[in-house]
N, C-alpha and C positions, 0 to 999 in steps of 0.2 A: 225441033223445038225452037220457039220465036227467042232469039238471042236478045232482043230489046226488053222482052218480059223478064228474062232471066236477069239482065242487068239491074232494071228497076226493082226486082225483089231483093237482090244482092244490096243493092243502095239503101233500100228501106230498112234491112236489117242492120246495116252499119250505122244509120241515123239514130235507130231504136237503142243501140248500144251506147252512141255517142252520148244521146241525151240523158242516158241513165248514170253518166259519170260524175256530174257536179255534186260535191260532197263526198265523194269516193276518196278514200285514203290513198289507194294504189291506182296510179294513173299510168302505169305501163301499158294498158290496153290501148292508149293513144296511138303507139306505134304500129298497132294492127289497124287502127281505123283511119289515120291521116297521114298524109304524104310528110316527109320530114320538113318540107319547106312550106307547109300549109300556111295560108296567110287568113288570119281572122279580121276581117274589115270592120268588126263591131265588137263591143264588150258582151260578154256572155249574159244572157236574159236573168234578171233577178228571180230568186226563188222566195217565195212569201213565208214569212215566219210569224210568230206571234206579234201581234200590234203592228204589222206591216201591210202594205197593199198589194194587190194583185197587178201584175203587169202584163198587158197583151203584147205579143209581138208576132211578127212574121219572119221566118228565115228562108234564105236560099242558099243552096249549096252547088258547088261544081266538084265533079267526081273527076278522077284520072287514075287509070289502072285499078280501079275498084276501091280507091281510097279518097277521102275528102281532100281535096286540094284548096279550095277557097271556101268561105262562109261570109254572108252578109245578113244583118238582122235590123229590123225596123221596129222599134218599141213605141207604144202609145204613151209618151210622156205626159201629154195633156190629161189623158184619162187618169194616169197615175197621181198627178197634182190634184185633179178634183177630188179622189179619194181621200188624199191627205187634208183636204180643206184649205189648201194652198192657193188655189185658184177658184173665184167665183164665176160660174158660168153665167150668171144674171146681174151684169153690172149696174142695172137700173134699179 
């Protein structure tokens, strides 16, 4: 069996579990998903709520020994400001 394919599928399952954690009361699962010294280079993406806006983002992860070792995320802050009416895309 292709070990890269197995690793990719394992990492995909880890990310699915990790992405399901925001809002969870019990975060002990993080010990199974992340290295103890995991570095989050960005804030967690916002989750929309009543009267809020949607925030698009892209995330990148580095895995080590089957766990998340580092995380980066880039958010579309300009898109969020446009949704909130705080930025006029047509200044003229």
